[in-house]
C-alpha positions, 0 to 999 in steps of 0.5 A: 296632092294624091291622097295616100295611106303610107304608115296606115293600117286598114281592116276591110271585112268582107274583102273576098270579092265585090265591093270589099275586094275593090276597097282593099285593093286601092287602099293597098295600091295607096300604101295602106297595109291591109288585113283582108277579111272574109269568111268566104261564104256564100251570099246567104252566109252559109259555108266558108273558105280562106282562099277568097280572103288570101287570094286578094291579099295575094293580088295586093302583095303582087302589086308591090303592097303589104296585105295579110288574110283572115277568114275570122266571121264578123259574127264571132266577137272573140275571133274578130278581137283575135284578128285585131290583136294580131293585126296590132301586134304585127303593125302596132296600129289600126287607122281604118275600118271598113265594115263591109261584110254582108249576106242577103236572105231576101223574103217578103215579111210574111214569108220571112222566117226568124232565123233569116232575120237574125242571120242578116242582122248579125252579119251586117249590124252586129258584125260591124258593131263587133269589129268597130268595138274591137278597133275603138279603143286602139283608135281612141288612144292613138287619137286617130281613126277612120270607120266606115259602116256600109249602109244601103238605100233599102235601109234609107228608104226601104226595098220590097223583100228586104226587111231584114237587110233594111233594118240592119242597114238602117241600124248602122246609120243610127250607130254611125250617128252616135259614134261620131259624137263620141269619136269626135274628140279623139279624131275618130270620125265614123261616116257611111256608104250607100253603094249600088253596085253589081256584085254576086249579091246583087246580080240576081235582083231586078234592074241589075241585069247587064249592069256589070260595067255601068255599076262596077263596084270600083265605081263606089271605091273612091267615095270610100277611100276618100272617107278613110283619109285624113280629110273625111267628114264625120258623120255623113252618108254618101251614096255612090252608084255608076259614077254619081256620088251624092248624100243623104241624110236624116232631117227634121222640119220645123213643124207646129207648136201646139203647146202642152194641151195639144189634143188628137184633134190639134194634130189632125188639124195640123198634120199637113204642116206636121208632115211637110218636109218641103218648106221647112228644110231640114236640120243637118246638125243638131244637139244630141239629146242627153 
């Protein structure tokens, strides 16, 4: 049976181009009412224009869908709250939030200015917080919601010159891991996508030359749209790149019990077992700390 979103309302941030645009278009094709949000700034977050979001919203409408645009900055909590309030007033519910807005300000850590650390963290991490905080009570009250965080292999595994970006992206995984517990009883599921795609944010990076077709953004969208559906899991990370879909998780091994009198020397003597992630498979589901 074809997955559709008739009667549902979705907000996609950073949807004026690239990945967010493809997510919004596909959700619109499948019946969702869309709020296409994009500040319309440059890759580094400077500037702004309402036209980017409106062009995507118009494309959805031209294809028979329903969409409005918003140029609210995800870093501005009051602007995001106003966007959410207007959406609720217009359509009466909000079912889906795709946190996709992002910027890049890459520098090696020794050259990274604090301004560029805060700018990237503010958009990716705090921006996702702002949008999620605004829709959360609505989803809890209606006992349904699907929230997507956009993480990255740069956060999961690290990447040269992306300390700010990687920290923000892994922070989103920690955010997701808590929300999956808190939202579960309300049927509010939170998942993450880790995309690799050729967009204006990646076109200048090594390895992305001549990759527009094989790493097209629309090849990420099927996984995102599935995570937006009623059949979505909860608290999982799906990676998507060029038609390949695979998952990542945070694991822990069994390790070794050294007792209450463990010393530094005991750690040294058992360090191989403590660090070994091959013989003792990681535990995916675990009881959260209280």
